[in-house]
DRENDO-1510 file (C-alpha; in Angstrom, 1 decimal, always signed):
<recs>
REC; n; res; u; v; w
REC; 1; MET; +128.6; -25.8; +58.7 .
REC; 2; LEU; +130.3; -26.9; +62.6 .
REC; 3; LYS; +130.2; -30.6; +63.3 .
REC; 4; GLY; +129.1; -31.3; +67.0 .
REC; 5; THR; +128.8; -34.9; +68.4 .
REC; 6; GLY; +126.5; -36.4; +70.9 .
REC; 7; GLU; +122.6; -35.8; +71.4 .
REC; 8; THR; +122.9; -32.4; +72.9 .
REC; 9; ALA; +124.8; -30.8; +69.6 .
REC; 10; GLN; +122.3; -32.7; +67.2 .
REC; 11; TYR; +119.4; -31.5; +69.4 .
REC; 12; ALA; +120.5; -28.0; +69.2 .
REC; 13; MET; +120.8; -28.3; +65.4 .
REC; 14; GLY; +117.8; -29.5; +65.2 .
REC; 15; ILE; +116.1; -26.9; +66.7 .
REC; 16; MET; +118.0; -24.2; +64.7 .
REC; 17; PRO; +115.1; -22.6; +62.7 .
REC; 18; GLN; +113.5; -21.9; +65.9 .
REC; 19; LEU; +116.5; -20.5; +67.3 .
REC; 20; VAL; +117.1; -18.0; +64.3 .
REC; 21; ALA; +113.3; -17.2; +64.6 .
REC; 22; TRP; +113.3; -16.1; +68.3 .
REC; 23; ARG; +116.5; -14.1; +67.5 .
REC; 24; ARG; +115.4; -11.9; +64.4 .
REC; 25; GLN; +111.9; -11.5; +66.0 .
REC; 26; ILE; +113.6; -10.1; +69.4 .
REC; 27; HIS; +116.1; -8.3; +67.1 .
REC; 28; ALA; +113.5; -6.7; +64.9 .
REC; 29; ASN; +111.6; -5.4; +68.1 .
REC; 30; PRO; +114.3; -4.3; +70.4 .
REC; 31; GLU; +113.5; -2.5; +73.7 .
REC; 32; LEU; +116.0; -0.6; +75.8 .
REC; 33; SER; +117.0; -1.1; +79.2 .
REC; 34; PHE; +114.2; -1.8; +82.1 .
REC; 35; ARG; +111.5; -1.3; +78.9 .
REC; 36; GLU; +111.9; -5.2; +78.1 .
REC; 37; PHE; +108.0; -5.9; +78.2 .
REC; 38; GLU; +107.6; -7.4; +75.0 .
REC; 39; THR; +110.5; -9.7; +75.1 .
REC; 40; ALA; +110.0; -10.3; +78.7 .
REC; 41; ARG; +106.5; -11.6; +77.5 .
REC; 42; LEU; +108.1; -13.8; +74.4 .
REC; 43; VAL; +110.4; -15.6; +76.8 .
REC; 44; ALA; +107.9; -16.1; +79.8 .
REC; 45; ASP; +105.7; -17.7; +77.0 .
REC; 46; VAL; +108.1; -19.9; +75.6 .
REC; 47; LEU; +109.6; -21.3; +79.4 .
REC; 48; ALA; +105.9; -21.6; +80.0 .
REC; 49; ARG; +105.8; -24.5; +77.1 .
REC; 50; ILE; +108.7; -26.5; +78.6 .
REC; 51; PRO; +107.1; -29.3; +80.8 .
REC; 52; GLY; +108.1; -29.1; +84.5 .
REC; 53; MET; +109.3; -25.2; +84.4 .
REC; 54; ALA; +108.3; -23.0; +86.5 .
REC; 55; VAL; +108.1; -19.2; +85.3 .
REC; 56; GLU; +108.3; -16.1; +87.4 .
REC; 57; THR; +108.0; -12.7; +85.5 .
REC; 58; GLU; +108.6; -9.3; +86.7 .
REC; 59; VAL; +111.9; -10.0; +88.7 .
REC; 60; GLY; +113.9; -7.1; +89.2 .
REC; 61; VAL; +111.6; -4.8; +87.3 .
REC; 62; THR; +111.1; -6.5; +84.1 .
REC; 63; GLY; +113.1; -9.9; +84.4 .
REC; 64; VAL; +111.8; -13.5; +83.9 .
REC; 65; VAL; +113.2; -16.1; +85.8 .
REC; 66; GLY; +112.1; -20.2; +84.9 .
REC; 67; ARG; +113.2; -22.6; +87.0 .
REC; 68; LEU; +113.7; -26.4; +86.2 .
REC; 69; GLY; +114.4; -29.1; +88.5 .
REC; 70; SER; +113.6; -31.5; +91.6 .
REC; 71; GLY; +114.1; -28.9; +94.1 .
REC; 72; ASP; +116.8; -30.8; +95.5 .
REC; 73; GLY; +121.0; -30.9; +94.2 .
REC; 74; PRO; +123.0; -28.4; +93.3 .
REC; 75; THR; +121.6; -25.6; +91.2 .
REC; 76; ILE; +123.3; -23.6; +88.3 .
REC; 77; ALA; +121.9; -20.5; +86.9 .
REC; 78; LEU; +122.1; -19.8; +83.4 .
REC; 79; ARG; +121.8; -15.7; +82.5 .
REC; 80; ALA; +121.2; -13.7; +79.2 .
REC; 81; ASP; +120.6; -10.0; +79.3 .
REC; 82; MET; +117.7; -8.4; +77.3 .
REC; 83; ASP; +117.8; -4.8; +76.8 .
REC; 84; ALA; +118.9; -3.1; +73.6 .
REC; 85; LEU; +121.1; +0.2; +72.6 .
REC; 86; PRO; +120.0; +3.7; +71.5 .
REC; 87; ILE; +121.3; +3.1; +68.2 .
REC; 88; GLN; +119.6; +3.7; +64.8 .
REC; 89; GLU; +120.6; +0.6; +62.6 .
REC; 90; VAL; +121.7; +0.9; +59.2 .
REC; 91; THR; +121.8; -2.6; +57.8 .
REC; 92; ASP; +119.4; -4.0; +54.9 .
REC; 93; ARG; +118.4; -7.3; +56.7 .
REC; 94; SER; +115.1; -8.4; +56.6 .
REC; 95; TYR; +114.8; -8.8; +60.5 .
REC; 96; ARG; +116.4; -5.3; +61.1 .
REC; 97; SER; +115.2; -3.1; +64.0 .
REC; 98; GLN; +111.5; -1.7; +63.6 .
REC; 99; ILE; +112.0; +0.9; +66.3 .
REC; 100; PRO; +113.8; +3.9; +65.3 .
REC; 101; GLY; +117.0; +4.8; +67.3 .
REC; 102; VAL; +116.7; +1.7; +68.8 .
REC; 103; MET; +118.8; -1.4; +67.7 .
REC; 104; HIS; +120.6; -5.0; +69.3 .
REC; 105; ALA; +123.9; -3.7; +68.7 .
REC; 106; CYS; +125.5; -6.0; +71.5 .
REC; 107; GLY; +124.4; -9.4; +70.8 .
REC; 108; HIS; +121.5; -9.7; +73.4 .
REC; 109; ASP; +119.0; -10.8; +71.1 .
REC; 110; ALA; +121.2; -13.7; +70.4 .
REC; 111; HIS; +122.1; -14.5; +73.9 .
REC; 112; ILE; +118.0; -14.8; +74.5 .
REC; 113; ALA; +117.6; -16.9; +71.9 .
REC; 114; ILE; +120.8; -19.3; +72.9 .
REC; 115; LEU; +119.5; -19.4; +76.5 .
REC; 116; LEU; +115.9; -20.3; +75.1 .
REC; 117; GLY; +117.3; -23.0; +73.3 .
REC; 118; ALA; +119.2; -24.4; +76.1 .
REC; 119; ALA; +115.9; -24.5; +78.1 .
REC; 120; ARG; +114.5; -26.6; +75.4 .
REC; 121; ILE; +117.3; -29.0; +75.6 .
REC; 122; LEU; +117.4; -29.4; +79.2 .
REC; 123; GLY; +113.8; -29.5; +79.4 .
REC; 124; GLU; +114.1; -32.4; +77.1 .
REC; 125; ARG; +116.8; -33.9; +79.4 .
REC; 126; PHE; +114.8; -34.0; +82.5 .
REC; 127; GLN; +111.8; -34.8; +80.8 .
REC; 128; GLU; +113.7; -38.3; +79.5 .
REC; 129; ARG; +116.0; -38.7; +82.6 .
REC; 130; LYS; +114.6; -37.3; +85.4 .
REC; 131; GLY; +117.7; -35.2; +85.7 .
REC; 132; SER; +118.3; -34.4; +89.6 .
REC; 133; GLY; +119.2; -31.1; +90.8 .
REC; 134; ASN; +118.0; -27.5; +89.6 .
REC; 135; VAL; +118.7; -25.1; +86.6 .
REC; 136; HIS; +117.7; -21.6; +86.9 .
REC; 137; PHE; +117.5; -19.7; +83.4 .
REC; 138; ILE; +118.1; -15.8; +84.4 .
REC; 139; PHE; +116.9; -13.5; +81.7 .
REC; 140; GLN; +118.1; -10.1; +82.8 .
REC; 141; PRO; +116.9; -6.4; +82.0 .
REC; 142; ALA; +119.2; -3.7; +82.0 .
REC; 143; GLU; +123.0; -4.7; +81.5 .
REC; 144; GLU; +123.3; -1.9; +79.3 .
REC; 145; TYR; +122.4; +1.2; +81.5 .
REC; 146; THR; +121.5; +1.9; +85.0 .
REC; 147; GLY; +118.0; +2.9; +86.3 .
REC; 148; THR; +117.7; +6.1; +88.3 .
REC; 149; ASP; +118.4; +4.5; +91.1 .
REC; 150; GLY; +122.1; +3.7; +89.9 .
REC; 151; LYS; +121.5; +0.0; +89.9 .
REC; 152; THR; +121.8; -2.3; +86.6 .
REC; 153; GLY; +119.6; -5.0; +85.7 .
REC; 154; ALA; +122.1; -7.8; +87.5 .
REC; 155; VAL; +121.6; -5.6; +90.8 .
REC; 156; HIS; +117.9; -5.7; +91.0 .
REC; 157; MET; +117.7; -9.5; +89.8 .
REC; 158; ILE; +120.3; -10.4; +92.8 .
REC; 159; GLU; +118.2; -8.1; +95.1 .
REC; 160; ALA; +115.2; -10.0; +93.9 .
REC; 161; GLY; +116.9; -12.9; +95.2 .
REC; 162; VAL; +117.9; -15.3; +92.1 .
REC; 163; LEU; +121.1; -15.9; +93.2 .
REC; 164; GLU; +119.5; -17.7; +96.4 .
REC; 165; GLY; +120.8; -21.3; +96.5 .
REC; 166; VAL; +122.5; -21.2; +93.3 .
REC; 167; ASP; +125.8; -22.7; +93.4 .
REC; 168; LEU; +127.4; -21.8; +90.3 .
REC; 169; ALA; +126.6; -19.3; +87.7 .
REC; 170; LEU; +127.1; -19.3; +84.0 .
REC; 171; ALA; +126.8; -16.6; +80.8 .
REC; 172; LEU; +128.2; -16.1; +77.6 .
REC; 173; HIS; +128.6; -13.0; +75.2 .
REC; 174; MET; +129.0; -12.3; +71.3 .
REC; 175; ALA; +132.4; -11.9; +70.0 .
REC; 176; PRO; +132.2; -10.4; +66.4 .
REC; 177; GLU; +135.7; -10.6; +66.1 .
REC; 178; TRP; +136.0; -14.3; +66.2 .
REC; 179; PRO; +134.4; -16.8; +63.4 .
REC; 180; VAL; +131.8; -19.6; +64.6 .
REC; 181; GLY; +133.9; -22.3; +66.1 .
REC; 182; THR; +135.8; -20.1; +68.2 .
REC; 183; LEU; +135.7; -19.7; +72.1 .
REC; 184; GLN; +137.1; -17.2; +73.9 .
REC; 185; ILE; +137.8; -18.3; +77.9 .
REC; 186; HIS; +140.1; -16.4; +80.5 .
REC; 187; ASP; +140.7; -17.6; +84.2 .
REC; 188; GLY; +140.4; -14.9; +86.9 .
REC; 189; TYR; +139.7; -10.9; +86.3 .
REC; 190; SER; +138.6; -10.7; +82.7 .
REC; 191; MET; +136.7; -7.5; +82.1 .
REC; 192; ALA; +137.0; -4.3; +83.5 .
REC; 193; SER; +135.5; -2.7; +86.3 .
REC; 194; VAL; +133.6; +0.6; +85.0 .
REC; 195; ASP; +133.6; +4.1; +87.0 .
REC; 196; THR; +132.4; +7.3; +85.8 .
REC; 197; PHE; +133.9; +10.5; +87.2 .
REC; 198; GLU; +133.1; +13.7; +87.0 .
REC; 199; GLY; +134.2; +17.0; +88.4 .
REC; 200; THR; +134.2; +21.0; +87.8 .
REC; 201; LEU; +137.0; +23.7; +88.0 .
REC; 202; TYR; +136.0; +26.8; +89.1 .
REC; 203; GLY; +137.9; +30.0; +88.7 .
REC; 204; THR; +136.3; +33.7; +88.7 .
REC; 205; GLY; +135.5; +34.4; +85.2 .
REC; 206; GLY; +135.5; +37.9; +83.9 .
REC; 207; HIS; +136.1; +40.0; +80.5 .
REC; 208; GLY; +138.3; +38.4; +77.9 .
REC; 209; ALA; +139.9; +41.2; +77.7 .
REC; 210; TYR; +141.2; +41.6; +80.9 .
REC; 211; PRO; +142.3; +37.9; +82.1 .
REC; 212; HIS; +144.8; +39.4; +84.5 .
REC; 213; LEU; +141.8; +40.4; +86.6 .
REC; 214; GLY; +140.5; +37.0; +87.5 .
REC; 215; THR; +141.1; +33.1; +87.4 .
REC; 216; ASP; +140.7; +31.4; +84.4 .
REC; 217; PRO; +139.5; +27.8; +84.8 .
REC; 218; THR; +140.6; +27.0; +81.1 .
REC; 219; PHE; +144.2; +27.9; +82.3 .
REC; 220; LEU; +143.6; +25.8; +85.4 .
REC; 221; LEU; +142.2; +22.9; +83.0 .
REC; 222; LEU; +145.7; +22.5; +81.5 .
REC; 223; PRO; +147.6; +20.8; +84.4 .
REC; 224; VAL; +144.4; +19.0; +85.5 .
REC; 225; LEU; +144.4; +17.2; +82.0 .
REC; 226; GLN; +147.9; +16.5; +81.4 .
REC; 227; ALA; +147.8; +14.8; +85.1 .
REC; 228; LEU; +144.8; +13.2; +84.0 .
REC; 229; HIS; +146.4; +11.5; +80.9 .
REC; 230; GLY; +149.5; +11.0; +83.0 .
REC; 231; ILE; +148.5; +8.6; +85.3 .
REC; 232; ILE; +148.3; +5.4; +83.4 .
REC; 233; SER; +151.9; +6.1; +82.2 .
REC; 234; ARG; +153.4; +7.4; +85.0 .
REC; 235; ARG; +151.6; +6.5; +88.3 .
REC; 236; VAL; +150.4; +2.7; +87.2 .
REC; 237; SER; +152.1; +0.0; +86.8 .
REC; 238; PRO; +152.5; -0.6; +82.9 .
REC; 239; LEU; +151.9; -4.5; +84.0 .
REC; 240; GLU; +148.2; -3.1; +84.9 .
REC; 241; PRO; +145.5; -3.0; +82.6 .
REC; 242; ALA; +144.4; +0.6; +83.3 .
REC; 243; VAL; +142.4; +2.9; +81.6 .
REC; 244; VAL; +141.7; +6.8; +82.5 .
REC; 245; SER; +139.8; +8.6; +79.6 .
REC; 246; VAL; +138.4; +12.2; +79.5 .
REC; 247; GLY; +134.8; +12.1; +77.7 .
REC; 248; GLN; +133.3; +15.3; +78.1 .
REC; 249; ILE; +134.5; +18.9; +78.5 .
REC; 250; HIS; +132.1; +21.9; +78.8 .
REC; 251; ALA; +133.1; +25.6; +79.5 .
REC; 252; GLY; +131.9; +29.2; +78.4 .
REC; 253; THR; +129.0; +31.0; +76.7 .
REC; 254; ALA; +130.8; +33.5; +74.3 .
REC; 255; SER; +134.1; +34.4; +72.8 .
REC; 256; ASN; +134.9; +37.6; +74.9 .
REC; 257; VAL; +133.8; +35.9; +78.2 .
REC; 258; ILE; +136.4; +34.1; +80.3 .
REC; 259; PRO; +134.1; +31.4; +82.2 .
REC; 260; SER; +133.7; +30.9; +85.6 .
REC; 261; GLU; +134.0; +27.0; +85.9 .
REC; 262; VAL; +135.0; +24.1; +83.4 .
REC; 263; PHE; +133.3; +20.6; +83.8 .
REC; 264; LEU; +134.8; +17.3; +83.0 .
REC; 265; GLN; +133.4; +13.9; +82.8 .
REC; 266; GLY; +135.2; +10.6; +82.0 .
REC; 267; THR; +135.9; +6.6; +82.9 .
REC; 268; ILE; +138.2; +4.9; +84.7 .
REC; 269; ARG; +138.7; +1.4; +84.3 .
REC; 270; SER; +140.9; -1.3; +85.4 .
REC; 271; TYR; +141.2; -5.5; +86.1 .
REC; 272; ARG; +142.0; -5.2; +90.0 .
REC; 273; PRO; +140.0; -3.8; +92.8 .
REC; 274; ASP; +143.2; -2.1; +94.3 .
REC; 275; VAL; +144.0; -0.4; +91.2 .
REC; 276; ARG; +140.6; +0.7; +91.3 .
REC; 277; GLU; +141.1; +2.7; +94.4 .
REC; 278; GLN; +144.2; +3.8; +93.2 .
REC; 279; LEU; +142.7; +5.2; +90.0 .
REC; 280; ILE; +140.0; +7.1; +91.6 .
REC; 281; ARG; +142.5; +8.7; +94.5 .
REC; 282; GLU; +145.0; +9.7; +91.4 .
REC; 283; VAL; +142.0; +11.4; +89.3 .
REC; 284; GLU; +140.9; +13.4; +92.3 .
REC; 285; GLN; +144.5; +14.6; +93.0 .
REC; 286; ALA; +144.4; +15.5; +89.5 .
REC; 287; PHE; +141.7; +17.6; +89.8 .
REC; 288; GLY; +143.3; +18.9; +93.3 .
REC; 289; LEU; +145.9; +21.2; +90.9 .
REC; 290; ALA; +143.2; +23.6; +90.2 .
REC; 291; ARG; +143.3; +24.8; +94.4 .
REC; 292; GLN; +147.2; +24.8; +94.3 .
REC; 293; MET; +146.6; +27.5; +91.4 .
REC; 294; GLY; +144.1; +29.8; +93.0 .
REC; 295; GLY; +140.7; +28.0; +91.8 .
REC; 296; ASP; +139.0; +25.4; +93.7 .
REC; 297; PHE; +137.1; +21.8; +92.5 .
REC; 298; THR; +134.6; +19.9; +93.0 .
REC; 299; PHE; +135.1; +15.8; +92.3 .
REC; 300; GLU; +132.5; +12.9; +92.1 .
REC; 301; VAL; +132.7; +9.5; +91.6 .
REC; 302; ASP; +129.8; +7.1; +90.2 .
REC; 303; ARG; +131.1; +3.7; +91.0 .
REC; 304; GLY; +129.7; +1.0; +88.0 .
REC; 305; GLU; +130.3; -2.6; +87.6 .
REC; 306; PRO; +133.0; -4.8; +89.2 .
REC; 307; VAL; +135.6; -6.2; +87.9 .
REC; 308; LEU; +134.4; -9.6; +86.2 .
REC; 309; TYR; +136.2; -12.6; +88.0 .
REC; 310; ASN; +135.8; -15.7; +85.9 .
REC; 311; ASP; +136.2; -19.1; +88.7 .
REC; 312; PRO; +138.8; -21.3; +87.0 .
REC; 313; ASN; +136.9; -24.4; +87.8 .
REC; 314; VAL; +133.8; -23.1; +86.2 .
REC; 315; ASN; +135.7; -22.3; +82.9 .
REC; 316; ARG; +137.2; -26.1; +83.3 .
REC; 317; ARG; +133.7; -27.3; +83.2 .
REC; 318; ILE; +132.8; -25.1; +79.9 .
REC; 319; LEU; +135.8; -26.2; +78.6 .
REC; 320; GLU; +135.5; -30.4; +79.1 .
REC; 321; ALA; +131.5; -29.4; +77.8 .
REC; 322; VAL; +133.1; -27.9; +74.7 .
REC; 323; ARG; +135.6; -30.5; +73.9 .
REC; 324; SER; +133.1; -33.0; +74.2 .
REC; 325; ILE; +130.4; -31.8; +71.9 .
REC; 326; TYR; +132.9; -29.6; +69.7 .
REC; 327; PRO; +136.1; -31.6; +69.4 .
REC; 328; GLU; +137.1; -29.2; +66.4 .
REC; 329; PHE; +136.6; -26.0; +68.3 .
REC; 330; HIS; +139.4; -23.4; +68.5 .
REC; 331; VAL; +139.7; -22.1; +72.2 .
REC; 332; VAL; +141.3; -18.8; +72.5 .
REC; 333; LYS; +142.8; -18.1; +76.0 .
REC; 334; GLY; +143.3; -14.4; +77.1 .
REC; 335; PRO; +141.1; -11.8; +78.9 .
REC; 336; PHE; +138.3; -10.0; +77.0 .
REC; 337; GLY; +139.4; -6.2; +77.2 .
REC; 338; MET; +138.5; -3.1; +78.8 .
REC; 339; ALA; +134.7; -3.1; +78.7 .
REC; 340; GLY; +132.2; -3.7; +81.5 .
REC; 341; GLU; +129.8; -6.4; +82.5 .
REC; 342; ASP; +127.2; -6.1; +85.0 .
REC; 343; PHE; +127.5; -9.9; +85.0 .
REC; 344; SER; +130.2; -9.1; +87.3 .
REC; 345; TYR; +128.0; -8.5; +90.2 .
REC; 346; MET; +126.6; -12.1; +89.8 .
REC; 347; THR; +130.4; -13.7; +90.0 .
REC; 348; GLU; +130.7; -11.4; +93.2 .
REC; 349; LYS; +128.3; -13.5; +94.8 .
REC; 350; VAL; +128.5; -17.1; +93.6 .
REC; 351; ALA; +131.3; -19.3; +91.6 .
REC; 352; GLY; +130.4; -18.4; +87.8 .
REC; 353; ALA; +132.1; -17.5; +84.5 .
REC; 354; MET; +131.3; -15.6; +81.2 .
REC; 355; PHE; +133.0; -17.0; +78.2 .
REC; 356; PHE; +132.8; -15.1; +74.2 .
REC; 357; LEU; +131.5; -17.1; +71.8 .
REC; 358; GLY; +132.6; -16.6; +67.8 .
REC; 359; CYS; +129.7; -15.1; +65.4 .
REC; 360; GLY; +131.6; -13.3; +63.2 .
REC; 361; LEU; +129.9; -12.9; +59.7 .
REC; 362; PRO; +132.6; -14.3; +56.6 .
REC; 363; ASP; +131.9; -11.2; +54.6 .
REC; 364; GLY; +135.0; -9.2; +55.3 .
REC; 365; VAL; +132.8; -6.1; +57.0 .
REC; 366; SER; +133.8; -5.0; +60.6 .
REC; 367; ARG; +130.8; -5.3; +62.9 .
REC; 368; GLU; +131.8; -4.7; +66.3 .
REC; 369; LEU; +129.6; -4.5; +69.0 .
REC; 370; HIS; +127.7; -1.3; +69.9 .
REC; 371; THR; +128.3; +0.1; +66.2 .
REC; 372; PRO; +124.9; +0.4; +63.6 .
REC; 373; VAL; +126.3; -2.5; +61.5 .
REC; 374; PHE; +126.5; -5.0; +64.0 .
REC; 375; ASP; +125.4; -8.5; +63.2 .
REC; 376; ILE; +125.7; -11.9; +63.4 .
REC; 377; ASP; +126.5; -15.5; +61.7 .
REC; 378; GLU; +123.2; -17.0; +63.1 .
REC; 379; ARG; +125.2; -20.7; +62.8 .
REC; 380; CYS; +126.3; -19.6; +66.3 .
REC; 381; LEU; +122.9; -20.0; +68.3 .
REC; 382; PRO; +122.9; -23.9; +68.3 .
REC; 383; VAL; +126.6; -23.7; +69.3 .
REC; 384; GLY; +125.9; -21.6; +71.9 .
REC; 385; ALA; +122.6; -23.4; +73.2 .
REC; 386; ALA; +124.5; -26.7; +73.2 .
REC; 387; ILE; +127.7; -25.3; +75.3 .
REC; 388; MET; +125.3; -23.9; +77.9 .
REC; 389; ALA; +123.0; -27.1; +78.2 .
REC; 390; GLU; +125.8; -29.5; +78.0 .
REC; 391; THR; +127.9; -27.9; +80.9 .
REC; 392; ALA; +124.6; -27.5; +83.0 .
REC; 393; TRP; +124.0; -31.5; +82.3 .
REC; 394; ARG; +127.4; -32.4; +82.9 .
REC; 395; TYR; +127.6; -30.2; +86.2 .
REC; 396; LEU; +124.3; -31.8; +87.8 .
REC; 397; ARG; +125.5; -35.1; +86.9 .
REC; 398; GLU; +129.2; -34.9; +88.5 .
REC; 399; SER; +127.5; -33.2; +91.6 .
REC; 400; PHE; +125.9; -36.2; +92.6 .
</recs>
């Protein structure tokens, strides 16, 4: 077991059975984006039992916010996401999902338990020491998917005012590639912006026996695909993290009928706003080749999460907290990859940072995020709660 020093780590270890129980209850009863009704109920009930905690429900659809503090002084927000994924779990755990086709395969169940633990710890601190300042505990719906309005849960929560008066925001994410006792952190741009593109190439269609009498959109597809796949290698600096991937291609209904159109859909990801704009332009220009060859096209981009920016000063506070209570922790410094995270909407508004917390099970099985075998080493739960609580408490004390 990872050894921690100081009362925060010791308190977190003392409530580990409760953290595990919360996590397993949530894991067994996963709920999809904007449907986190029972999860929100559990969260609100736990928060309401903490002395001095003000609880607000149905924030940003199904979100919950707990507010602790005097109302005066600095305010730090701690955020966890609550939604599960449409994945069928295939583990044999006693706490495996009881909802067919739905699973907590991204660790949000752990995020919730950890933040509830941090709320318990900080609630005790405020009672014992009459702490100054404020902590807002944000339990956010729908990190994984957008609603019919195209907005994720973070956007809904921001529009509901959860960041008003907040000076600093903090979040964590499970990292199954690292064992317990490891933290990954990175200053600046750390996770990709996520945009979805789709377009249609138009020809005339025709009889498969007489291709010369019309315009074949599958023929137009060849240079368009070549151009799309050449954007990263030939149009963007190799020093820039960037991705253009085609995920769907649909055309035709019969073997002897040349279709009149070909549909494509894919993803665009990057680490810098200027590269993001360049990629969108390049992808549209690739579709434009269809027009040059006698066909036509339509093109649309659905702009998703912005780049996640981690404030270096916030990261400094996280590292100071970690080193004070877990001096043997292994710290990995480096960006988190090309996935997206809608906490980025919050770090656009206030100084904030997300860190990745090692949770890999020591069984040699690859249990990556978004897979049907995902699971965690639950020893990470008290560790995450202690880091979140200690970072918040130190920030409030140092701000006075």
